[in-house]
PDB file of N, H, CA, C and O in Angstrom:
ATOM      1  N   UNK A   1       0.884  -1.171  -0.292  1.00  0.00           N
ATOM      2  CA  UNK A   1      -0.017  -0.043   0.259  1.00  0.00           C
ATOM      3  C   UNK A   1       1.074   1.100   0.374  1.00  0.00           C
ATOM      4  O   UNK A   1       0.443   2.069   0.797  1.00  0.00           O
ATOM      5  N   UNK A   2       1.784   1.297   0.285  1.00  0.00           N
ATOM      6  H   UNK A   2       2.296   0.509  -0.058  1.00  0.00           H
ATOM      7  CA  UNK A   2       2.683   2.648   0.964  1.00  0.00           C
ATOM      8  C   UNK A   2       3.544   2.182  -0.427  1.00  0.00           C
ATOM      9  O   UNK A   2       3.798   3.183  -1.098  1.00  0.00           O
ATOM     10  N   UNK A   3       3.970   1.151  -0.931  1.00  0.00           N
ATOM     11  H   UNK A   3       3.764   0.338  -0.386  1.00  0.00           H
ATOM     12  CA  UNK A   3       5.122   1.909  -1.720  1.00  0.00           C
ATOM     13  C   UNK A   3       3.827   2.396  -3.327  1.00  0.00           C
ATOM     14  O   UNK A   3       4.242   3.043  -4.288  1.00  0.00           O
ATOM     15  N   UNK A   4       3.163   2.170  -3.278  1.00  0.00           N
ATOM     16  H   UNK A   4       2.826   1.644  -2.497  1.00  0.00           H
ATOM     17  CA  UNK A   4       1.748   2.616  -4.396  1.00  0.00           C
ATOM     18  C   UNK A   4       1.565   3.532  -4.152  1.00  0.00           C
ATOM     19  O   UNK A   4       1.487   4.256  -5.144  1.00  0.00           O
ATOM     20  N   UNK A   5       1.342   4.302  -2.711  1.00  0.00           N
ATOM     21  H   UNK A   5       1.405   3.714  -1.905  1.00  0.00           H
ATOM     22  CA  UNK A   5       1.744   5.717  -2.570  1.00  0.00           C
ATOM     23  C   UNK A   5       2.555   6.667  -2.756  1.00  0.00           C
ATOM     24  O   UNK A   5       2.279   7.861  -2.638  1.00  0.00           O
ATOM     25  N   UNK A   6       4.110   5.983  -3.203  1.00  0.00           N
ATOM     26  H   UNK A   6       4.335   5.014  -3.299  1.00  0.00           H
ATOM     27  CA  UNK A   6       5.297   6.586  -3.747  1.00  0.00           C
ATOM     28  C   UNK A   6       5.305   6.461  -5.023  1.00  0.00           C
ATOM     29  O   UNK A   6       6.346   6.888  -5.523  1.00  0.00           O
ATOM     30  N   UNK A   7       4.307   5.903  -5.994  1.00  0.00           N
ATOM     31  H   UNK A   7       3.462   5.556  -5.588  1.00  0.00           H
ATOM     32  CA  UNK A   7       5.219   5.063  -6.952  1.00  0.00           C
ATOM     33  C   UNK A   7       4.662   7.017  -8.104  1.00  0.00           C
ATOM     34  O   UNK A   7       5.353   7.470  -9.016  1.00  0.00           O
ATOM     35  N   UNK A   8       3.900   7.387  -7.807  1.00  0.00           N
ATOM     36  H   UNK A   8       3.338   7.019  -7.066  1.00  0.00           H
ATOM     37  CA  UNK A   8       4.267   8.811  -8.515  1.00  0.00           C
ATOM     38  C   UNK A   8       5.315   9.755  -7.977  1.00  0.00           C
ATOM     39  O   UNK A   8       5.100  10.927  -8.284  1.00  0.00           O
ATOM     40  N   UNK A   9       6.309   9.554  -7.310  1.00  0.00           N
ATOM     41  H   UNK A   9       6.484   8.601  -7.061  1.00  0.00           H
ATOM     42  CA  UNK A   9       6.813  10.591  -6.833  1.00  0.00           C
ATOM     43  C   UNK A   9       8.357   9.816  -6.858  1.00  0.00           C
ATOM     44  O   UNK A   9       8.630   9.038  -5.944  1.00  0.00           O
ATOM     45  N   UNK A  10       9.162  10.031  -7.759  1.00  0.00           N
ATOM     46  H   UNK A  10       8.940  10.662  -8.501  1.00  0.00           H
ATOM     47  CA  UNK A  10      10.528   9.171  -8.314  1.00  0.00           C
ATOM     48  C   UNK A  10      11.358   9.232  -7.323  1.00  0.00           C
ATOM     49  O   UNK A  10      12.083   8.295  -6.990  1.00  0.00           O
ATOM     50  N   UNK A  11      11.306  10.684  -6.600  1.00  0.00           N
ATOM     51  H   UNK A  11      10.717  11.445  -6.870  1.00  0.00           H
ATOM     52  CA  UNK A  11      12.682  10.599  -5.408  1.00  0.00           C
ATOM     53  C   UNK A  11      12.398  10.397  -4.031  1.00  0.00           C
ATOM     54  O   UNK A  11      13.053  10.871  -3.102  1.00  0.00           O
ATOM     55  N   UNK A  12      11.100   9.463  -3.912  1.00  0.00           N
ATOM     56  H   UNK A  12      10.568   9.078  -4.666  1.00  0.00           H
ATOM     57  CA  UNK A  12      10.671   9.229  -2.459  1.00  0.00           C
ATOM     58  C   UNK A  12      10.896   7.659  -2.144  1.00  0.00           C
ATOM     59  O   UNK A  12      10.273   6.888  -2.874  1.00  0.00           O
ATOM     60  N   UNK A  13      11.596   7.182  -1.286  1.00  0.00           N
ATOM     61  H   UNK A  13      12.102   7.808  -0.693  1.00  0.00           H
ATOM     62  CA  UNK A  13      11.654   5.948  -0.858  1.00  0.00           C
ATOM     63  C   UNK A  13      11.255   5.397   0.444  1.00  0.00           C
ATOM     64  O   UNK A  13      11.269   5.699   1.637  1.00  0.00           O
ATOM     65  N   UNK A  14      10.927   4.533  -0.267  1.00  0.00           N
ATOM     66  H   UNK A  14      10.916   4.287  -1.236  1.00  0.00           H
ATOM     67  CA  UNK A  14      10.186   3.307   1.482  1.00  0.00           C
ATOM     68  C   UNK A  14      10.839   2.813   2.602  1.00  0.00           C
ATOM     69  O   UNK A  14      11.579   1.899   2.237  1.00  0.00           O
ATOM     70  N   UNK A  15      10.906   3.003   3.823  1.00  0.00           N
ATOM     71  H   UNK A  15      10.306   3.745   4.119  1.00  0.00           H
ATOM     72  CA  UNK A  15      11.491   2.959   4.692  1.00  0.00           C
ATOM     73  C   UNK A  15      11.554   1.681   5.553  1.00  0.00           C
ATOM     74  O   UNK A  15      12.607   2.175   5.956  1.00  0.00           O
ATOM     75  N   UNK A  16      11.483   0.879   6.016  1.00  0.00           N
ATOM     76  H   UNK A  16      10.627   0.478   5.688  1.00  0.00           H
ATOM     77  CA  UNK A  16      11.473   0.183   6.734  1.00  0.00           C
ATOM     78  C   UNK A  16      12.086  -0.056   8.059  1.00  0.00           C
ATOM     79  O   UNK A  16      13.279  -0.265   7.838  1.00  0.00           O
ATOM     80  N   UNK A  17      11.892  -0.116   9.105  1.00  0.00           N
ATOM     81  H   UNK A  17      10.923   0.053   9.285  1.00  0.00           H
ATOM     82  CA  UNK A  17      12.717   0.736  10.026  1.00  0.00           C
ATOM     83  C   UNK A  17      12.557   0.068  11.450  1.00  0.00           C
ATOM     84  O   UNK A  17      11.521   0.034  12.114  1.00  0.00           O
ATOM     85  N   UNK A  18      13.655  -0.401  11.750  1.00  0.00           N
ATOM     86  H   UNK A  18      14.497  -0.373  11.211  1.00  0.00           H
ATOM     87  CA  UNK A  18      14.095  -1.721  13.253  1.00  0.00           C
ATOM     88  C   UNK A  18      13.083  -3.464  12.938  1.00  0.00           C
ATOM     89  O   UNK A  18      12.070  -3.678  13.603  1.00  0.00           O
ATOM     90  N   UNK A  19      13.421  -4.168  12.218  1.00  0.00           N
ATOM     91  H   UNK A  19      14.244  -3.993  11.677  1.00  0.00           H
ATOM     92  CA  UNK A  19      12.706  -5.007  11.922  1.00  0.00           C
ATOM     93  C   UNK A  19      12.867  -6.186  13.337  1.00  0.00           C
ATOM     94  O   UNK A  19      13.631  -6.015  14.287  1.00  0.00           O
ATOM     95  N   UNK A  20      12.386  -6.794  13.240  1.00  0.00           N
ATOM     96  H   UNK A  20      11.766  -6.933  12.468  1.00  0.00           H
ATOM     97  CA  UNK A  20      12.430  -7.564  15.302  1.00  0.00           C
ATOM     98  C   UNK A  20      12.361  -8.644  14.656  1.00  0.00           C
ATOM     99  O   UNK A  20      12.395  -9.590  15.443  1.00  0.00           O
ATOM    100  N   UNK A  21      12.276  -8.985  13.528  1.00  0.00           N
ATOM    101  H   UNK A  21      12.249  -8.216  12.888  1.00  0.00           H
ATOM    102  CA  UNK A  21      12.613 -10.636  13.317  1.00  0.00           C
ATOM    103  C   UNK A  21      12.894 -10.691  11.678  1.00  0.00           C
ATOM    104  O   UNK A  21      12.485  -9.753  10.994  1.00  0.00           O
ATOM    105  N   UNK A  22      13.642 -11.873  11.019  1.00  0.00           N
ATOM    106  H   UNK A  22      13.974 -12.635  11.575  1.00  0.00           H
ATOM    107  CA  UNK A  22      14.054 -12.518  10.159  1.00  0.00           C
ATOM    108  C   UNK A  22      12.478 -12.057   9.021  1.00  0.00           C
ATOM    109  O   UNK A  22      12.401 -11.366   8.005  1.00  0.00           O
ATOM    110  N   UNK A  23      11.633 -12.677   9.659  1.00  0.00           N
ATOM    111  H   UNK A  23      11.696 -13.238  10.484  1.00  0.00           H
ATOM    112  CA  UNK A  23      10.297 -12.671   8.447  1.00  0.00           C
ATOM    113  C   UNK A  23       9.960 -11.555   7.932  1.00  0.00           C
ATOM    114  O   UNK A  23       9.391 -11.493   6.842  1.00  0.00           O
ATOM    115  N   UNK A  24      10.253 -10.565   8.615  1.00  0.00           N
ATOM    116  H   UNK A  24      10.715 -10.616   9.500  1.00  0.00           H
ATOM    117  CA  UNK A  24      10.332  -8.405   8.778  1.00  0.00           C
ATOM    118  C   UNK A  24      10.967  -8.714   7.357  1.00  0.00           C
ATOM    119  O   UNK A  24      10.188  -8.665   6.405  1.00  0.00           O
ATOM    120  N   UNK A  25      12.212  -9.007   7.123  1.00  0.00           N
ATOM    121  H   UNK A  25      12.845  -9.047   7.896  1.00  0.00           H
ATOM    122  CA  UNK A  25      12.768  -8.281   6.401  1.00  0.00           C
ATOM    123  C   UNK A  25      12.377  -9.104   4.467  1.00  0.00           C
ATOM    124  O   UNK A  25      12.519  -8.309   3.538  1.00  0.00           O
ATOM    125  N   UNK A  26      11.985 -10.421   4.140  1.00  0.00           N
ATOM    126  H   UNK A  26      11.869 -11.068   4.895  1.00  0.00           H
ATOM    127  CA  UNK A  26      11.421 -10.497   3.768  1.00  0.00           C
ATOM    128  C   UNK A  26       9.784  -9.814   3.235  1.00  0.00           C
ATOM    129  O   UNK A  26       9.227  -9.882   2.139  1.00  0.00           O
ATOM    130  N   UNK A  27       9.339  -9.140   4.583  1.00  0.00           N
ATOM    131  H   UNK A  27       9.791  -9.085   5.473  1.00  0.00           H
ATOM    132  CA  UNK A  27       8.120  -8.956   3.853  1.00  0.00           C
ATOM    133  C   UNK A  27       8.213  -7.408   4.068  1.00  0.00           C
ATOM    134  O   UNK A  27       7.104  -6.874   4.095  1.00  0.00           O
ATOM    135  N   UNK A  28       9.440  -6.435   4.251  1.00  0.00           N
ATOM    136  H   UNK A  28      10.341  -6.868   4.229  1.00  0.00           H
ATOM    137  CA  UNK A  28       9.932  -5.182   3.462  1.00  0.00           C
ATOM    138  C   UNK A  28       9.765  -5.334   1.891  1.00  0.00           C
ATOM    139  O   UNK A  28       9.129  -4.586   1.148  1.00  0.00           O
ATOM    140  N   UNK A  29      10.535  -6.558   1.531  1.00  0.00           N
ATOM    141  H   UNK A  29      11.052  -7.165   2.135  1.00  0.00           H
ATOM    142  CA  UNK A  29      11.310  -6.915   0.362  1.00  0.00           C
ATOM    143  C   UNK A  29       9.358  -6.573  -0.785  1.00  0.00           C
ATOM    144  O   UNK A  29       8.855  -5.709  -1.503  1.00  0.00           O
ATOM    145  N   UNK A  30       9.025  -7.909  -0.219  1.00  0.00           N
ATOM    146  H   UNK A  30       9.433  -8.611   0.365  1.00  0.00           H
ATOM    147  CA  UNK A  30       7.473  -8.230  -0.884  1.00  0.00           C
ATOM    148  C   UNK A  30       6.924  -6.859  -1.031  1.00  0.00           C
ATOM    149  O   UNK A  30       6.254  -6.648  -2.042  1.00  0.00           O
ATOM    150  N   UNK A  31       7.062  -6.102  -0.366  1.00  0.00           N
ATOM    151  H   UNK A  31       7.606  -6.274   0.455  1.00  0.00           H
ATOM    152  CA  UNK A  31       5.813  -4.626  -0.239  1.00  0.00           C
ATOM    153  C   UNK A  31       6.388  -3.577  -0.580  1.00  0.00           C
ATOM    154  O   UNK A  31       5.944  -2.490  -0.209  1.00  0.00           O
ATOM    155  N   UNK A  32       7.706  -3.697  -1.505  1.00  0.00           N
ATOM    156  H   UNK A  32       8.067  -4.580  -1.806  1.00  0.00           H
ATOM    157  CA  UNK A  32       8.455  -2.988  -2.420  1.00  0.00           C
ATOM    158  C   UNK A  32       8.880  -1.854  -1.212  1.00  0.00           C
ATOM    159  O   UNK A  32       8.460  -0.706  -1.356  1.00  0.00           O
ATOM    160  N   UNK A  33       9.495  -2.101  -0.336  1.00  0.00           N
ATOM    161  H   UNK A  33       9.836  -3.034  -0.220  1.00  0.00           H
ATOM    162  CA  UNK A  33      10.451  -1.403   0.297  1.00  0.00           C
ATOM    163  C   UNK A  33      11.907  -0.984  -0.017  1.00  0.00           C
ATOM    164  O   UNK A  33      12.797  -1.807  -0.229  1.00  0.00           O
ATOM    165  N   UNK A  34      12.061   0.185  -0.030  1.00  0.00           N
ATOM    166  H   UNK A  34      11.338   0.853   0.142  1.00  0.00           H
ATOM    167  CA  UNK A  34      13.625   0.477  -0.772  1.00  0.00           C
ATOM    168  C   UNK A  34      14.675   0.385   0.250  1.00  0.00           C
ATOM    169  O   UNK A  34      15.549  -0.447   0.006  1.00  0.00           O
ATOM    170  N   UNK A  35      14.746   0.816   0.955  1.00  0.00           N
ATOM    171  H   UNK A  35      14.036   1.492   1.153  1.00  0.00           H
ATOM    172  CA  UNK A  35      15.242   0.532   2.433  1.00  0.00           C
ATOM    173  C   UNK A  35      14.979  -0.102   3.478  1.00  0.00           C
ATOM    174  O   UNK A  35      13.809   0.091   3.805  1.00  0.00           O
ATOM    175  N   UNK A  36      15.609  -0.879   4.266  1.00  0.00           N
ATOM    176  H   UNK A  36      16.560  -1.035   4.000  1.00  0.00           H
ATOM    177  CA  UNK A  36      15.783  -1.630   5.406  1.00  0.00           C
ATOM    178  C   UNK A  36      16.649  -1.077   6.735  1.00  0.00           C
ATOM    179  O   UNK A  36      17.797  -1.220   6.315  1.00  0.00           O
ATOM    180  N   UNK A  37      16.746  -0.656   7.779  1.00  0.00           N
ATOM    181  H   UNK A  37      15.814  -0.540   8.121  1.00  0.00           H
ATOM    182  CA  UNK A  37      17.192  -0.969   8.485  1.00  0.00           C
ATOM    183  C   UNK A  37      17.365  -2.042   9.752  1.00  0.00           C
ATOM    184  O   UNK A  37      16.393  -2.415  10.408  1.00  0.00           O
ATOM    185  N   UNK A  38      18.652  -2.462   9.994  1.00  0.00           N
ATOM    186  H   UNK A  38      19.442  -2.159   9.461  1.00  0.00           H
ATOM    187  CA  UNK A  38      18.445  -3.519  11.431  1.00  0.00           C
ATOM    188  C   UNK A  38      19.877  -3.850  11.504  1.00  0.00           C
ATOM    189  O   UNK A  38      20.898  -3.589  10.869  1.00  0.00           O
ATOM    190  N   UNK A  39      19.493  -4.609  12.661  1.00  0.00           N
ATOM    191  H   UNK A  39      18.663  -4.821  13.177  1.00  0.00           H
ATOM    192  CA  UNK A  39      20.867  -4.967  13.287  1.00  0.00           C
ATOM    193  C   UNK A  39      21.369  -5.951  13.191  1.00  0.00           C
ATOM    194  O   UNK A  39      20.827  -7.039  12.994  1.00  0.00           O
ATOM    195  N   UNK A  40      22.845  -5.644  13.358  1.00  0.00           N
ATOM    196  H   UNK A  40      23.285  -4.761  13.519  1.00  0.00           H
ATOM    197  CA  UNK A  40      23.481  -6.621  13.280  1.00  0.00           C
ATOM    198  C   UNK A  40      22.877  -8.553  13.269  1.00  0.00           C
ATOM    199  O   UNK A  40      22.833  -9.573  12.581  1.00  0.00           O
ATOM    200  N   UNK A  41      22.559  -8.020  14.476  1.00  0.00           N
ATOM    201  H   UNK A  41      22.594  -7.191  15.035  1.00  0.00           H
ATOM    202  CA  UNK A  41      21.509  -9.359  14.512  1.00  0.00           C
ATOM    203  C   UNK A  41      20.662 -10.153  13.795  1.00  0.00           C
ATOM    204  O   UNK A  41      20.579 -11.375  13.917  1.00  0.00           O
ATOM    205  N   UNK A  42      19.950  -9.380  12.950  1.00  0.00           N
ATOM    206  H   UNK A  42      20.017  -8.387  12.851  1.00  0.00           H
ATOM    207  CA  UNK A  42      18.665  -9.482  11.843  1.00  0.00           C
ATOM    208  C   UNK A  42      20.111  -9.868  10.638  1.00  0.00           C
ATOM    209  O   UNK A  42      20.257 -11.083  10.502  1.00  0.00           O
ATOM    210  N   UNK A  43      20.604  -9.443  10.235  1.00  0.00           N
ATOM    211  H   UNK A  43      20.486  -8.457  10.347  1.00  0.00           H
ATOM    212  CA  UNK A  43      21.520  -9.119   9.353  1.00  0.00           C
ATOM    213  C   UNK A  43      22.343 -10.297   9.237  1.00  0.00           C
ATOM    214  O   UNK A  43      22.751 -10.611   8.119  1.00  0.00           O
ATOM    215  N   UNK A  44      22.802 -11.367  10.796  1.00  0.00           N
ATOM    216  H   UNK A  44      22.471 -11.112  11.704  1.00  0.00           H
ATOM    217  CA  UNK A  44      23.924 -12.286  10.535  1.00  0.00           C
ATOM    218  C   UNK A  44      22.596 -13.410   9.962  1.00  0.00           C
ATOM    219  O   UNK A  44      22.808 -14.509   9.450  1.00  0.00           O
ATOM    220  N   UNK A  45      21.310 -12.832  10.194  1.00  0.00           N
ATOM    221  H   UNK A  45      21.137 -11.940  10.610  1.00  0.00           H
ATOM    222  CA  UNK A  45      20.350 -14.347  10.378  1.00  0.00           C
ATOM    223  C   UNK A  45      20.421 -14.638   9.115  1.00  0.00           C
ATOM    224  O   UNK A  45      20.631 -15.769   8.677  1.00  0.00           O
ATOM    225  N   UNK A  46      20.193 -13.306   8.242  1.00  0.00           N
ATOM    226  H   UNK A  46      20.022 -12.388   8.598  1.00  0.00           H
ATOM    227  CA  UNK A  46      19.337 -13.276   6.319  1.00  0.00           C
ATOM    228  C   UNK A  46      19.847 -14.869   5.932  1.00  0.00           C
ATOM    229  O   UNK A  46      19.060 -15.799   6.110  1.00  0.00           O
ATOM    230  N   UNK A  47      21.424 -15.146   5.311  1.00  0.00           N
ATOM    231  H   UNK A  47      22.063 -14.390   5.167  1.00  0.00           H
ATOM    232  CA  UNK A  47      21.581 -16.225   4.986  1.00  0.00           C
ATOM    233  C   UNK A  47      21.346 -17.474   5.339  1.00  0.00           C
ATOM    234  O   UNK A  47      21.706 -18.411   4.627  1.00  0.00           O
ATOM    235  N   UNK A  48      20.606 -17.664   6.674  1.00  0.00           N
ATOM    236  H   UNK A  48      20.313 -16.902   7.252  1.00  0.00           H
ATOM    237  CA  UNK A  48      19.679 -18.675   7.146  1.00  0.00           C
ATOM    238  C   UNK A  48      18.540 -18.902   5.982  1.00  0.00           C
ATOM    239  O   UNK A  48      18.871 -19.848   5.267  1.00  0.00           O
ATOM    240  N   UNK A  49      17.582 -18.443   5.677  1.00  0.00           N
ATOM    241  H   UNK A  49      17.313 -17.675   6.258  1.00  0.00           H
ATOM    242  CA  UNK A  49      16.467 -18.042   5.081  1.00  0.00           C
ATOM    243  C   UNK A  49      16.674 -19.414   3.748  1.00  0.00           C
ATOM    244  O   UNK A  49      17.646 -19.417   2.993  1.00  0.00           O
ATOM    245  N   UNK A  50      15.726 -20.327   3.700  1.00  0.00           N
ATOM    246  H   UNK A  50      14.936 -20.325   4.313  1.00  0.00           H
ATOM    247  CA  UNK A  50      15.712 -21.058   2.968  1.00  0.00           C
ATOM    248  C   UNK A  50      16.800 -22.103   2.904  1.00  0.00           C
ATOM    249  O   UNK A  50      17.139 -22.683   1.872  1.00  0.00           O
ATOM    250  N   UNK A  51      17.514 -22.359   4.570  1.00  0.00           N
ATOM    251  H   UNK A  51      17.238 -21.887   5.408  1.00  0.00           H
ATOM    252  CA  UNK A  51      18.164 -23.462   4.338  1.00  0.00           C
ATOM    253  C   UNK A  51      17.266 -24.722   5.073  1.00  0.00           C
ATOM    254  O   UNK A  51      16.185 -24.729   5.661  1.00  0.00           O
ATOM    255  N   UNK A  52      18.150 -25.658   4.778  1.00  0.00           N
ATOM    256  H   UNK A  52      19.029 -25.652   4.300  1.00  0.00           H
ATOM    257  CA  UNK A  52      17.642 -26.696   4.860  1.00  0.00           C
ATOM    258  C   UNK A  52      17.553 -26.947   6.825  1.00  0.00           C
ATOM    259  O   UNK A  52      18.398 -26.932   7.720  1.00  0.00           O
ATOM    260  N   UNK A  53      16.662 -27.074   6.792  1.00  0.00           N
ATOM    261  H   UNK A  53      15.976 -27.087   6.065  1.00  0.00           H
ATOM    262  CA  UNK A  53      16.037 -26.940   8.593  1.00  0.00           C
ATOM    263  C   UNK A  53      17.176 -28.392   8.792  1.00  0.00           C
ATOM    264  O   UNK A  53      18.325 -28.364   9.231  1.00  0.00           O
ATOM    265  N   UNK A  54      16.377 -29.600   8.296  1.00  0.00           N
ATOM    266  H   UNK A  54      15.443 -29.622   7.939  1.00  0.00           H
ATOM    267  CA  UNK A  54      17.173 -30.491   8.967  1.00  0.00           C
ATOM    268  C   UNK A  54      18.714 -30.590   8.862  1.00  0.00           C
ATOM    269  O   UNK A  54      19.314 -31.461   9.492  1.00  0.00           O
ATOM    270  N   UNK A  55      19.326 -29.748   8.108  1.00  0.00           N
ATOM    271  H   UNK A  55      18.839 -29.041   7.595  1.00  0.00           H
ATOM    272  CA  UNK A  55      20.779 -29.537   8.037  1.00  0.00           C
ATOM    273  C   UNK A  55      21.066 -28.593   9.543  1.00  0.00           C
ATOM    274  O   UNK A  55      21.602 -28.780  10.636  1.00  0.00           O
ATOM    275  N   UNK A  56      20.300 -27.424   8.775  1.00  0.00           N
ATOM    276  H   UNK A  56      19.865 -27.272   7.888  1.00  0.00           H
ATOM    277  CA  UNK A  56      20.571 -26.665  10.121  1.00  0.00           C
ATOM    278  C   UNK A  56      20.621 -27.155  12.070  1.00  0.00           C
ATOM    279  O   UNK A  56      21.065 -26.631  13.092  1.00  0.00           O
ATOM    280  N   UNK A  57      19.950 -28.312  11.750  1.00  0.00           N
ATOM    281  H   UNK A  57      19.589 -28.737  10.920  1.00  0.00           H
ATOM    282  CA  UNK A  57      19.473 -28.951  13.100  1.00  0.00           C
ATOM    283  C   UNK A  57      20.739 -29.423  13.595  1.00  0.00           C
ATOM    284  O   UNK A  57      21.179 -29.110  14.701  1.00  0.00           O
ATOM    285  N   UNK A  58      21.398 -30.273  12.669  1.00  0.00           N
ATOM    286  H   UNK A  58      21.040 -30.527  11.770  1.00  0.00           H
ATOM    287  CA  UNK A  58      21.811 -31.130  12.739  1.00  0.00           C
ATOM    288  C   UNK A  58      23.669 -30.118  12.625  1.00  0.00           C
ATOM    289  O   UNK A  58      24.558 -30.808  13.123  1.00  0.00           O
ATOM    290  N   UNK A  59      23.972 -29.292  12.296  1.00  0.00           N
ATOM    291  H   UNK A  59      23.250 -28.731  11.891  1.00  0.00           H
ATOM    292  CA  UNK A  59      25.129 -28.613  12.577  1.00  0.00           C
ATOM    293  C   UNK A  59      24.838 -27.809  13.842  1.00  0.00           C
ATOM    294  O   UNK A  59      25.761 -27.143  14.311  1.00  0.00           O
ATOM    295  N   UNK A  60      23.250 -27.805  14.636  1.00  0.00           N
ATOM    296  H   UNK A  60      22.500 -28.346  14.255  1.00  0.00           H
ATOM    297  CA  UNK A  60      23.383 -26.887  15.821  1.00  0.00           C
ATOM    298  C   UNK A  60      23.799 -27.775  17.274  1.00  0.00           C
ATOM    299  O   UNK A  60      24.231 -27.442  18.377  1.00  0.00           O
ATOM    300  N   UNK A  61      23.364 -29.263  16.539  1.00  0.00           N
ATOM    301  H   UNK A  61      23.013 -29.533  15.643  1.00  0.00           H
ATOM    302  CA  UNK A  61      23.523 -29.959  17.826  1.00  0.00           C
ATOM    303  C   UNK A  61      24.917 -30.388  17.629  1.00  0.00           C
ATOM    304  O   UNK A  61      25.675 -30.562  18.582  1.00  0.00           O
ATOM    305  N   UNK A  62      25.257 -30.557  16.420  1.00  0.00           N
ATOM    306  H   UNK A  62      24.640 -30.415  15.646  1.00  0.00           H
ATOM    307  CA  UNK A  62      27.115 -30.926  16.818  1.00  0.00           C
ATOM    308  C   UNK A  62      27.630 -29.597  16.868  1.00  0.00           C
ATOM    309  O   UNK A  62      28.782 -29.792  16.479  1.00  0.00           O
ATOM    310  N   UNK A  63      27.490 -27.780  17.198  1.00  0.00           N
ATOM    311  H   UNK A  63      26.555 -27.621  17.514  1.00  0.00           H
ATOM    312  CA  UNK A  63      27.959 -27.015  18.117  1.00  0.00           C
ATOM    313  C   UNK A  63      27.508 -27.650  19.551  1.00  0.00           C
ATOM    314  O   UNK A  63      28.456 -27.775  20.327  1.00  0.00           O
ATOM    315  N   UNK A  64      26.789 -27.891  19.835  1.00  0.00           N
ATOM    316  H   UNK A  64      26.019 -27.790  19.204  1.00  0.00           H
ATOM    317  CA  UNK A  64      26.537 -28.133  20.803  1.00  0.00           C
ATOM    318  C   UNK A  64      27.267 -28.954  21.561  1.00  0.00           C
ATOM    319  O   UNK A  64      27.449 -28.728  22.757  1.00  0.00           O
ATOM    320  N   UNK A  65      27.765 -30.002  20.932  1.00  0.00           N
ATOM    321  H   UNK A  65      27.618 -30.185  19.960  1.00  0.00           H
ATOM    322  CA  UNK A  65      28.602 -31.317  21.177  1.00  0.00           C
ATOM    323  C   UNK A  65      29.854 -30.785  21.192  1.00  0.00           C
ATOM    324  O   UNK A  65      30.635 -30.881  22.138  1.00  0.00           O
ATOM    325  N   UNK A  66      30.045 -30.267  20.238  1.00  0.00           N
ATOM    326  H   UNK A  66      29.411 -30.189  19.469  1.00  0.00           H
ATOM    327  CA  UNK A  66      32.082 -29.356  20.363  1.00  0.00           C
ATOM    328  C   UNK A  66      32.174 -28.791  21.290  1.00  0.00           C
ATOM    329  O   UNK A  66      33.051 -29.176  22.063  1.00  0.00           O
ATOM    330  N   UNK A  67      31.376 -27.666  21.672  1.00  0.00           N
ATOM    331  H   UNK A  67      30.663 -27.352  21.044  1.00  0.00           H
ATOM    332  CA  UNK A  67      31.237 -26.999  22.759  1.00  0.00           C
ATOM    333  C   UNK A  67      31.509 -28.081  23.988  1.00  0.00           C
ATOM    334  O   UNK A  67      32.610 -28.266  24.506  1.00  0.00           O
ATOM    335  N   UNK A  68      30.533 -28.617  24.272  1.00  0.00           N
ATOM    336  H   UNK A  68      29.638 -28.466  23.851  1.00  0.00           H
ATOM    337  CA  UNK A  68      30.600 -29.598  25.865  1.00  0.00           C
ATOM    338  C   UNK A  68      32.247 -30.280  25.401  1.00  0.00           C
ATOM    339  O   UNK A  68      33.288 -30.067  26.022  1.00  0.00           O
ATOM    340  N   UNK A  69      32.166 -30.742  24.718  1.00  0.00           N
ATOM    341  H   UNK A  69      31.320 -30.915  24.214  1.00  0.00           H
ATOM    342  CA  UNK A  69      33.767 -31.280  24.881  1.00  0.00           C
ATOM    343  C   UNK A  69      35.111 -30.060  25.100  1.00  0.00           C
ATOM    344  O   UNK A  69      36.126 -29.953  25.789  1.00  0.00           O
ATOM    345  N   UNK A  70      34.398 -29.290  24.070  1.00  0.00           N
ATOM    346  H   UNK A  70      33.574 -29.376  23.510  1.00  0.00           H
ATOM    347  CA  UNK A  70      35.794 -27.950  24.982  1.00  0.00           C
ATOM    348  C   UNK A  70      35.891 -27.778  25.988  1.00  0.00           C
ATOM    349  O   UNK A  70      36.834 -27.113  26.418  1.00  0.00           O
ATOM    350  N   UNK A  71      34.641 -28.487  27.053  1.00  0.00           N
ATOM    351  H   UNK A  71      33.875 -29.027  26.704  1.00  0.00           H
ATOM    352  CA  UNK A  71      34.335 -27.725  27.809  1.00  0.00           C
ATOM    353  C   UNK A  71      34.836 -28.368  29.057  1.00  0.00           C
ATOM    354  O   UNK A  71      35.051 -27.911  30.180  1.00  0.00           O
ATOM    355  N   UNK A  72      35.004 -29.959  28.366  1.00  0.00           N
ATOM    356  H   UNK A  72      34.829 -30.330  27.454  1.00  0.00           H
ATOM    357  CA  UNK A  72      35.759 -31.114  29.511  1.00  0.00           C
ATOM    358  C   UNK A  72      34.836 -31.995  29.533  1.00  0.00           C
ATOM    359  O   UNK A  72      35.217 -33.001  30.131  1.00  0.00           O
ATOM    360  N   UNK A  73      33.577 -32.081  29.068  1.00  0.00           N
ATOM    361  H   UNK A  73      33.267 -31.264  28.581  1.00  0.00           H
ATOM    362  CA  UNK A  73      32.056 -32.444  29.468  1.00  0.00           C
ATOM    363  C   UNK A  73      32.634 -33.859  28.531  1.00  0.00           C
ATOM    364  O   UNK A  73      33.541 -33.835  27.700  1.00  0.00           O
ATOM    365  N   UNK A  74      31.772 -35.115  28.969  1.00  0.00           N
ATOM    366  H   UNK A  74      31.035 -35.135  29.644  1.00  0.00           H
ATOM    367  CA  UNK A  74      31.814 -36.098  28.450  1.00  0.00           C
ATOM    368  C   UNK A  74      30.471 -36.896  28.772  1.00  0.00           C
ATOM    369  O   UNK A  74      29.842 -37.044  29.820  1.00  0.00           O
ATOM    370  N   UNK A  75      30.184 -37.562  26.870  1.00  0.00           N
ATOM    371  H   UNK A  75      30.695 -37.442  26.019  1.00  0.00           H
ATOM    372  CA  UNK A  75      28.815 -38.750  27.415  1.00  0.00           C
ATOM    373  C   UNK A  75      29.688 -39.798  27.554  1.00  0.00           C
ATOM    374  O   UNK A  75      30.714 -40.366  27.181  1.00  0.00           O
ATOM    375  N   UNK A  76      28.227 -39.732  28.686  1.00  0.00           N
ATOM    376  H   UNK A  76      27.393 -39.271  28.989  1.00  0.00           H
ATOM    377  CA  UNK A  76      28.613 -41.719  29.193  1.00  0.00           C
ATOM    378  C   UNK A  76      27.371 -42.156  29.493  1.00  0.00           C
ATOM    379  O   UNK A  76      27.195 -43.322  29.847  1.00  0.00           O
TER     380      UNK A  76
END
């Protein structure tokens, strides 16, 4: 809606400020937003969009396992 209002104004750009979740980045793109401001935390998660959830889950478990081993914990 806002992007349509700005269409006749070629020098105007639509800004999406302070997204709270990665989904907001997709929503901003889908609604025709020109600029989005985001925290480093949100930006770091953008590459995860579209990632295979099974693979991501396995990587997360592996990371916890390696952290536990580095801390000296052992599975018995």
